[in-house]
Structure formats: C-alpha cells, structure tokens
SEDO-803662 format. One record per residue (C-alpha): residue in one letter; x, y, z. Coordinates in nm, 3 decimals. Layout:
REM residues N
{pt "A"; {X; Y; Z}}
...
END
This chain:
REM residues 323
{pt "M"; {-11.635; 9.587; 0.445}}
{pt "E"; {-11.310; 9.533; 0.438}}
{pt "H"; {-11.249; 9.338; 0.713}}
{pt "D"; {-11.564; 9.141; 0.749}}
{pt "K"; {-11.586; 8.761; 0.831}}
{pt "I"; {-11.644; 8.537; 0.548}}
{pt "I"; {-11.889; 8.255; 0.633}}
{pt "A"; {-11.866; 7.984; 0.350}}
{pt "V"; {-12.238; 7.852; 0.274}}
{pt "V"; {-12.271; 7.505; 0.141}}
{pt "G"; {-12.606; 7.451; -0.049}}
{pt "A"; {-12.622; 7.782; -0.112}}
{pt "T"; {-12.875; 7.750; -0.367}}
{pt "G"; {-13.105; 7.509; -0.164}}
{pt "A"; {-13.372; 7.638; 0.120}}
{pt "Q"; {-13.127; 7.631; 0.411}}
{pt "G"; {-12.806; 7.762; 0.278}}
{pt "G"; {-13.005; 8.036; 0.071}}
{pt "S"; {-13.161; 8.157; 0.380}}
{pt "L"; {-12.819; 8.202; 0.532}}
{pt "V"; {-12.691; 8.369; 0.263}}
{pt "R"; {-12.954; 8.620; 0.213}}
{pt "A"; {-12.956; 8.693; 0.619}}
{pt "I"; {-12.596; 8.779; 0.560}}
{pt "L"; {-12.655; 8.996; 0.271}}
{pt "N"; {-12.970; 9.147; 0.448}}
{pt "D"; {-12.733; 9.292; 0.743}}
{pt "P"; {-12.463; 9.474; 0.572}}
{pt "E"; {-12.343; 9.633; 0.913}}
{pt "G"; {-12.301; 9.293; 1.082}}
{pt "G"; {-11.959; 9.222; 1.044}}
{pt "F"; {-11.973; 8.916; 0.764}}
{pt "K"; {-12.007; 8.845; 0.408}}
{pt "A"; {-12.136; 8.559; 0.246}}
{pt "R"; {-11.969; 8.297; 0.056}}
{pt "A"; {-12.176; 8.102; -0.159}}
{pt "I"; {-12.101; 7.752; -0.227}}
{pt "T"; {-12.254; 7.572; -0.560}}
{pt "R"; {-12.189; 7.316; -0.773}}
{pt "D"; {-12.294; 7.517; -1.064}}
{pt "A"; {-12.181; 7.867; -1.058}}
{pt "A"; {-12.365; 7.980; -1.381}}
{pt "S"; {-12.686; 7.873; -1.235}}
{pt "D"; {-12.979; 8.126; -1.248}}
{pt "K"; {-13.004; 8.066; -0.830}}
{pt "A"; {-12.613; 8.118; -0.857}}
{pt "I"; {-12.600; 8.432; -1.039}}
{pt "H"; {-12.890; 8.573; -0.847}}
{pt "L"; {-12.703; 8.536; -0.537}}
{pt "Q"; {-12.426; 8.706; -0.687}}
{pt "S"; {-12.634; 8.984; -0.763}}
{pt "L"; {-12.722; 9.036; -0.461}}
{pt "G"; {-12.364; 9.098; -0.334}}
{pt "A"; {-12.284; 8.722; -0.275}}
{pt "E"; {-11.930; 8.570; -0.359}}
{pt "V"; {-12.026; 8.268; -0.548}}
{pt "V"; {-11.766; 7.990; -0.561}}
{pt "E"; {-11.755; 7.640; -0.732}}
{pt "A"; {-11.714; 7.324; -0.517}}
{pt "N"; {-11.873; 6.984; -0.481}}
{pt "V"; {-11.914; 6.758; -0.138}}
{pt "D"; {-11.800; 6.431; -0.334}}
{pt "D"; {-11.464; 6.654; -0.356}}
{pt "K"; {-11.266; 6.753; -0.040}}
{pt "E"; {-11.019; 6.933; -0.238}}
{pt "S"; {-11.240; 7.153; -0.381}}
{pt "L"; {-11.421; 7.233; -0.066}}
{pt "I"; {-11.061; 7.275; 0.130}}
{pt "K"; {-11.017; 7.582; -0.185}}
{pt "A"; {-11.372; 7.695; -0.110}}
{pt "F"; {-11.323; 7.744; 0.262}}
{pt "K"; {-11.011; 7.888; 0.236}}
{pt "G"; {-11.040; 8.234; 0.420}}
{pt "A"; {-11.341; 8.176; 0.565}}
{pt "Y"; {-11.395; 8.211; 0.925}}
{pt "G"; {-11.732; 8.000; 0.936}}
{pt "V"; {-11.826; 7.739; 0.693}}
{pt "Y"; {-12.237; 7.637; 0.726}}
{pt "C"; {-12.260; 7.243; 0.634}}
{pt "V"; {-12.582; 7.108; 0.537}}
{pt "T"; {-12.639; 6.771; 0.292}}
{pt "F"; {-12.887; 6.661; 0.031}}
{pt "F"; {-13.040; 6.312; 0.127}}
{pt "W"; {-13.322; 6.354; -0.093}}
{pt "E"; {-13.121; 6.361; -0.413}}
{pt "H"; {-12.962; 6.022; -0.369}}
{pt "F"; {-13.156; 5.861; -0.068}}
{pt "S"; {-12.812; 5.705; 0.086}}
{pt "P"; {-12.721; 5.785; 0.454}}
{pt "E"; {-12.369; 5.641; 0.328}}
{pt "T"; {-12.371; 5.937; 0.109}}
{pt "E"; {-12.435; 6.186; 0.341}}
{pt "M"; {-12.193; 6.082; 0.594}}
{pt "K"; {-11.926; 6.056; 0.318}}
{pt "H"; {-12.015; 6.422; 0.204}}
{pt "A"; {-12.016; 6.531; 0.616}}
{pt "K"; {-11.707; 6.396; 0.650}}
{pt "N"; {-11.556; 6.604; 0.358}}
{pt "M"; {-11.714; 6.909; 0.485}}
{pt "A"; {-11.553; 6.842; 0.855}}
{pt "E"; {-11.201; 6.735; 0.724}}
{pt "A"; {-11.186; 7.026; 0.443}}
{pt "A"; {-11.291; 7.275; 0.718}}
{pt "K"; {-11.017; 7.149; 0.941}}
{pt "T"; {-10.754; 7.167; 0.651}}
{pt "A"; {-10.887; 7.536; 0.575}}
{pt "G"; {-10.834; 7.642; 0.938}}
{pt "V"; {-11.202; 7.766; 0.959}}
{pt "K"; {-11.297; 7.922; 1.329}}
{pt "H"; {-11.657; 7.825; 1.336}}
{pt "V"; {-11.880; 7.569; 1.186}}
{pt "I"; {-12.262; 7.507; 1.172}}
{pt "W"; {-12.373; 7.141; 1.121}}
{pt "S"; {-12.711; 7.102; 1.028}}
{pt "T"; {-12.844; 6.749; 1.171}}
{pt "L"; {-13.085; 6.576; 1.311}}
{pt "E"; {-13.132; 6.298; 1.573}}
{pt "D"; {-12.978; 5.931; 1.523}}
{pt "T"; {-13.313; 5.771; 1.565}}
{pt "R"; {-13.154; 5.427; 1.697}}
{pt "K"; {-13.060; 5.581; 2.015}}
{pt "W"; {-13.401; 5.540; 2.108}}
{pt "V"; {-13.548; 5.286; 1.886}}
{pt "P"; {-13.241; 5.025; 1.864}}
{pt "L"; {-13.262; 4.799; 1.520}}
{pt "D"; {-13.391; 4.508; 1.707}}
{pt "D"; {-13.704; 4.734; 1.829}}
{pt "D"; {-14.006; 4.614; 1.589}}
{pt "R"; {-14.205; 4.903; 1.687}}
{pt "M"; {-14.102; 5.049; 1.315}}
{pt "P"; {-13.922; 4.871; 1.071}}
{pt "T"; {-13.560; 4.858; 1.015}}
{pt "L"; {-13.451; 5.042; 0.697}}
{pt "M"; {-13.189; 4.959; 0.452}}
{pt "E"; {-13.071; 4.675; 0.688}}
{pt "K"; {-12.930; 4.933; 0.920}}
{pt "Y"; {-13.119; 5.257; 1.008}}
{pt "K"; {-13.452; 5.345; 1.134}}
{pt "V"; {-13.528; 5.694; 0.979}}
{pt "P"; {-13.257; 5.690; 0.723}}
{pt "H"; {-13.251; 6.064; 0.659}}
{pt "F"; {-13.213; 6.164; 1.002}}
{pt "D"; {-13.001; 5.863; 1.113}}
{pt "G"; {-12.737; 5.905; 0.872}}
{pt "K"; {-12.712; 6.311; 0.998}}
{pt "G"; {-12.708; 6.185; 1.379}}
{pt "E"; {-12.395; 5.973; 1.341}}
{pt "A"; {-12.204; 6.217; 1.098}}
{pt "N"; {-12.190; 6.475; 1.418}}
{pt "D"; {-11.898; 6.278; 1.534}}
{pt "Y"; {-11.703; 6.405; 1.225}}
{pt "F"; {-11.770; 6.794; 1.379}}
{pt "I"; {-11.728; 6.689; 1.725}}
{pt "K"; {-11.395; 6.540; 1.675}}
{pt "S"; {-11.239; 6.793; 1.387}}
{pt "G"; {-11.146; 7.025; 1.704}}
{pt "I"; {-11.328; 7.347; 1.550}}
{pt "P"; {-11.585; 7.491; 1.747}}
{pt "Y"; {-11.895; 7.358; 1.647}}
{pt "T"; {-12.271; 7.414; 1.632}}
{pt "L"; {-12.516; 7.093; 1.576}}
{pt "L"; {-12.823; 7.242; 1.457}}
{pt "H"; {-13.150; 7.057; 1.493}}
{pt "T"; {-13.376; 7.188; 1.240}}
{pt "S"; {-13.766; 7.119; 1.209}}
{pt "F"; {-13.992; 6.980; 0.979}}
{pt "Y"; {-14.001; 7.240; 0.682}}
{pt "W"; {-14.339; 7.425; 0.636}}
{pt "D"; {-14.213; 7.430; 0.280}}
{pt "N"; {-14.267; 7.085; 0.267}}
{pt "F"; {-14.664; 7.179; 0.204}}
{pt "I"; {-14.575; 7.334; -0.119}}
{pt "N"; {-14.267; 7.156; -0.247}}
{pt "F"; {-14.322; 6.820; -0.120}}
{pt "G"; {-14.673; 6.741; -0.227}}
{pt "M"; {-14.799; 6.765; 0.149}}
{pt "G"; {-15.054; 7.042; 0.121}}
{pt "P"; {-15.424; 7.020; 0.109}}
{pt "Q"; {-15.548; 6.761; -0.143}}
{pt "P"; {-15.896; 6.763; -0.289}}
{pt "G"; {-16.150; 6.542; -0.107}}
{pt "K"; {-16.553; 6.499; -0.110}}
{pt "D"; {-16.793; 6.795; -0.041}}
{pt "N"; {-16.548; 7.060; -0.097}}
{pt "E"; {-16.392; 6.959; 0.147}}
{pt "W"; {-15.968; 6.945; 0.162}}
{pt "S"; {-15.756; 6.730; 0.375}}
{pt "I"; {-15.372; 6.675; 0.467}}
{pt "T"; {-15.253; 6.349; 0.571}}
{pt "L"; {-15.016; 6.319; 0.898}}
{pt "P"; {-14.979; 5.999; 1.086}}
{pt "M"; {-14.876; 6.133; 1.444}}
{pt "G"; {-15.250; 6.149; 1.619}}
{pt "D"; {-15.327; 6.427; 1.842}}
{pt "K"; {-14.903; 6.491; 1.901}}
{pt "K"; {-14.773; 6.799; 1.834}}
{pt "L"; {-14.507; 6.820; 1.527}}
{pt "P"; {-14.244; 7.122; 1.541}}
{pt "G"; {-14.199; 7.319; 1.236}}
{pt "I"; {-14.004; 7.614; 1.075}}
{pt "A"; {-14.018; 7.815; 0.792}}
{pt "A"; {-13.685; 7.737; 0.554}}
{pt "E"; {-13.619; 8.105; 0.556}}
{pt "D"; {-13.583; 8.109; 0.960}}
{pt "I"; {-13.324; 7.863; 0.962}}
{pt "G"; {-13.087; 8.041; 0.783}}
{pt "K"; {-13.159; 8.377; 1.014}}
{pt "C"; {-13.148; 8.123; 1.334}}
{pt "A"; {-12.766; 8.039; 1.189}}
{pt "Y"; {-12.666; 8.357; 1.123}}
{pt "Q"; {-12.733; 8.443; 1.482}}
{pt "F"; {-12.495; 8.132; 1.579}}
{pt "F"; {-12.188; 8.266; 1.393}}
{pt "K"; {-12.285; 8.611; 1.509}}
{pt "G"; {-12.294; 8.468; 1.860}}
{pt "G"; {-11.958; 8.296; 1.821}}
{pt "E"; {-11.869; 8.117; 2.132}}
{pt "K"; {-12.204; 8.141; 2.295}}
{pt "Y"; {-12.333; 7.920; 2.097}}
{pt "T"; {-12.004; 7.647; 2.002}}
{pt "N"; {-11.948; 7.312; 2.114}}
{pt "A"; {-12.315; 7.299; 2.188}}
{pt "S"; {-12.624; 7.092; 1.993}}
{pt "I"; {-12.954; 7.329; 1.968}}
{pt "G"; {-13.288; 7.300; 1.802}}
{pt "I"; {-13.501; 7.517; 1.661}}
{pt "A"; {-13.865; 7.565; 1.584}}
{pt "G"; {-14.105; 7.803; 1.477}}
{pt "D"; {-14.413; 7.641; 1.605}}
{pt "H"; {-14.547; 7.297; 1.756}}
{pt "L"; {-14.881; 7.201; 1.644}}
{pt "T"; {-15.091; 6.895; 1.607}}
{pt "G"; {-15.220; 6.812; 1.261}}
{pt "D"; {-15.586; 6.927; 1.367}}
{pt "E"; {-15.423; 7.269; 1.463}}
{pt "I"; {-15.209; 7.300; 1.122}}
{pt "A"; {-15.539; 7.176; 0.942}}
{pt "A"; {-15.740; 7.464; 1.147}}
{pt "T"; {-15.483; 7.725; 1.040}}
{pt "F"; {-15.550; 7.611; 0.669}}
{pt "T"; {-15.896; 7.620; 0.670}}
{pt "K"; {-15.904; 8.004; 0.840}}
{pt "V"; {-15.589; 8.132; 0.606}}
{pt "L"; {-15.708; 7.956; 0.293}}
{pt "Q"; {-16.091; 7.999; 0.413}}
{pt "K"; {-16.158; 7.656; 0.253}}
{pt "K"; {-16.243; 7.382; 0.530}}
{pt "V"; {-15.928; 7.154; 0.538}}
{pt "N"; {-15.932; 6.841; 0.765}}
{pt "C"; {-15.638; 6.630; 0.904}}
{pt "N"; {-15.615; 6.289; 0.793}}
{pt "K"; {-15.472; 6.097; 1.073}}
{pt "V"; {-15.353; 5.772; 0.895}}
{pt "S"; {-15.147; 5.528; 1.086}}
{pt "P"; {-14.764; 5.494; 1.021}}
{pt "E"; {-14.795; 5.212; 0.909}}
{pt "M"; {-15.055; 5.324; 0.620}}
{pt "F"; {-14.805; 5.613; 0.561}}
{pt "R"; {-14.548; 5.382; 0.540}}
{pt "S"; {-14.707; 5.175; 0.213}}
{pt "F"; {-14.798; 5.505; 0.010}}
{pt "D"; {-14.628; 5.447; -0.321}}
{pt "F"; {-14.380; 5.776; -0.330}}
{pt "P"; {-13.993; 5.715; -0.254}}
{pt "G"; {-13.916; 5.765; 0.058}}
{pt "A"; {-14.244; 5.687; 0.203}}
{pt "D"; {-14.128; 5.422; 0.448}}
{pt "D"; {-13.832; 5.658; 0.575}}
{pt "L"; {-14.097; 5.965; 0.613}}
{pt "G"; {-14.349; 5.722; 0.784}}
{pt "N"; {-14.081; 5.611; 1.070}}
{pt "M"; {-13.959; 5.974; 1.099}}
{pt "F"; {-14.352; 6.071; 1.192}}
{pt "Q"; {-14.384; 5.779; 1.426}}
{pt "F"; {-14.062; 5.892; 1.611}}
{pt "K"; {-14.119; 6.220; 1.656}}
{pt "A"; {-14.485; 6.103; 1.816}}
{pt "D"; {-14.371; 5.838; 2.013}}
{pt "F"; {-14.143; 6.072; 2.144}}
{pt "E"; {-14.299; 6.411; 2.161}}
{pt "D"; {-14.199; 6.533; 2.489}}
{pt "Y"; {-13.811; 6.488; 2.381}}
{pt "F"; {-13.853; 6.628; 1.983}}
{pt "C"; {-14.056; 6.912; 2.085}}
{pt "G"; {-13.853; 6.989; 2.390}}
{pt "A"; {-13.537; 7.027; 2.215}}
{pt "R"; {-13.662; 7.282; 1.999}}
{pt "N"; {-13.780; 7.556; 2.234}}
{pt "L"; {-14.006; 7.801; 2.112}}
{pt "E"; {-13.926; 8.045; 2.360}}
{pt "F"; {-13.526; 8.023; 2.278}}
{pt "S"; {-13.574; 8.038; 1.913}}
{pt "R"; {-13.812; 8.319; 1.902}}
{pt "K"; {-13.558; 8.490; 2.141}}
{pt "L"; {-13.266; 8.395; 1.902}}
{pt "N"; {-13.479; 8.525; 1.596}}
{pt "P"; {-13.727; 8.779; 1.645}}
{pt "E"; {-13.844; 8.752; 1.297}}
{pt "M"; {-13.955; 8.412; 1.347}}
{pt "L"; {-14.289; 8.302; 1.167}}
{pt "S"; {-14.545; 8.093; 1.347}}
{pt "F"; {-14.723; 7.882; 1.095}}
{pt "E"; {-15.017; 8.110; 1.015}}
{pt "D"; {-14.779; 8.408; 0.951}}
{pt "W"; {-14.576; 8.160; 0.701}}
{pt "L"; {-14.896; 8.048; 0.579}}
{pt "I"; {-15.043; 8.415; 0.520}}
{pt "K"; {-14.723; 8.498; 0.322}}
{pt "N"; {-14.738; 8.221; 0.117}}
{pt "R"; {-15.149; 8.174; 0.066}}
{pt "E"; {-15.109; 8.254; -0.350}}
{pt "S"; {-14.919; 7.961; -0.400}}
{pt "F"; {-15.194; 7.727; -0.202}}
{pt "E"; {-15.463; 7.945; -0.381}}
{pt "K"; {-15.307; 7.869; -0.698}}
{pt "S"; {-15.270; 7.480; -0.631}}
{pt "T"; {-15.582; 7.475; -0.497}}
{pt "A"; {-15.753; 7.626; -0.787}}
{pt "A"; {-15.567; 7.386; -1.009}}
{pt "S"; {-15.698; 7.094; -0.856}}
{pt "V"; {-16.024; 7.218; -0.879}}
{pt "Q"; {-16.019; 7.250; -1.263}}
{pt "E"; {-15.868; 6.912; -1.297}}
END
C-alpha cells in the first residue's frame, strides 16, 4: 500500500532481523513495509528477501552516515548487534550508539533495541561467585547490550527495550544439540542444575517485535522480555527423547567446568548460564510466558519447535552415528 509505514530492519539476513522482515511481509494488510538493512545487498539471503517483497538497502553499523541514509523515511527501526562476530562488548556499544544516533537524526518514530541484562547490576565486578572477564564484564555479550540501553533511552525517540531469551536454534547452529554417548544414549550439556532456562524460537522474536511496532505507544518507553517456554535441562532432554525417539539425558556440569571447555566464548557462556540459574526468579519473571503468548499467539513451545525442526536433528544424529 502506498502509505504503509516503513520498518527498517538492521541485520535483516540474520536470525532476528530476518524473522521480523518475514513477519512484516506475511501481513500485507498490516500497514507496514519492510526495509531490509544488510552489508551486502548481493548476498543470497538479501536477494531472497527482495524476491519476497522487501526493499533491500546496504548500510554498515560501523558507518553512522550509511545508517542515517538507510533509516531516512522510516517510521520504525529494529536494532540488533552481532557479538559473536567480534567478541567485543566495546564494538557492540559503538554499533548501538551509531544506530541510536542515526535513528534520531533520521527522525524515526519508534526504535526497538534487542538487548539483554547488564549482569553487573546483580553481580558486581568484585563479586567472586563468577570470574570477571575482559577486566570489565561478568557476561560480556549481555553486559555490553545492557550498558548500551542508555543510548536509546536518552535519544528522545520512543523506544522498546526487547529482552530476548536463549535461542532454541542454538541447539542446531551452535553445536549444543544432543551428542552421542555410551549405550546408544545421547546428551545435552547445560550448567544450570535444576533451574529453568527461558527459551524461544528465533522466528518468534521477529513476530513479537512486529507486534510492538503495530502496538505503538502501548509498548514504547518500556523494557519487555519474551520467551516461548521456561524449561529445566531435564525437561529439555525429555522433550528431545520424546520427539527424536532417542534417549537423551542432560549433562548438568558445573559452571566452572563449562567455562573450561575448549571453544571461543565458553567462559562467557558459562557465566551466562550461572547468572540465569542464580537469578532464576528474576530472569524467568522478566520473560512472562502468558504475556509472550498473548502478544504472539503463534508462539512455539519447545516441543512444537523441535517437531518443526526434527529433520535437522535426525540428519545430525545419523551423521554422528556413521562417524
């Protein structure tokens, strides 16, 4: 429609941004158009989004002027950063600052910032229950986002601070899915004991964000968390067992052991899981399931998501058996 409001989506070829672009495109009568912001408009993912009906615009979060141009004429902007590309909270904060300032200059009416808690408000740097990382952080990929909230709050633009949850997609894309063990049994590894982990399908993050844009003032100048389920490690393992028809256990290692694992970011993730476990009441409470499901009636439970993605796990487990 000619007068549809434009939503500019940073990271449009990624998990969160892509899910928002698709949510907008799947609602052609919703009054919004999707502008997909990407560093490479010639990428396969960008071309695919364009074929679906999105406007594709190149910009780089390192370059504020490119963002201003990309945001011009947009009603709303969805802002997200990419910690795992560079492992630098300072870089995340620089990118967030660029996006907030560009949105202000471009005259945007509503900005959503995909954020997480600054865990140092709960666990100060001198608290030795978990190690301090990079000299200034407890959970670097949380703390940088949480600290950057102020850029959006102080921008003067109506904002929504969207607190996301653990992506269930990590079980596919981050190597956290069931691994083979003895006696034809499989296991997942989570250092949370019997505490519940809020989780969500990445696709549902975009659907929720779209509702925030549609709701306008109802959701502005607010901090809102979302989740599809709150589950213990044993409950997650039991769901894998039920859906995959393979016995899956939960290996409930200590956070200390998880931090010692030999992969980039293990210490960060070990602290993250410990934070979620130590502050379970707060962390789950900030991601209310009833609100999330009312906001997005299509919200997938973990079991629903796993059934939808069963083939991916069946292929990976079959490959592990062959090896």
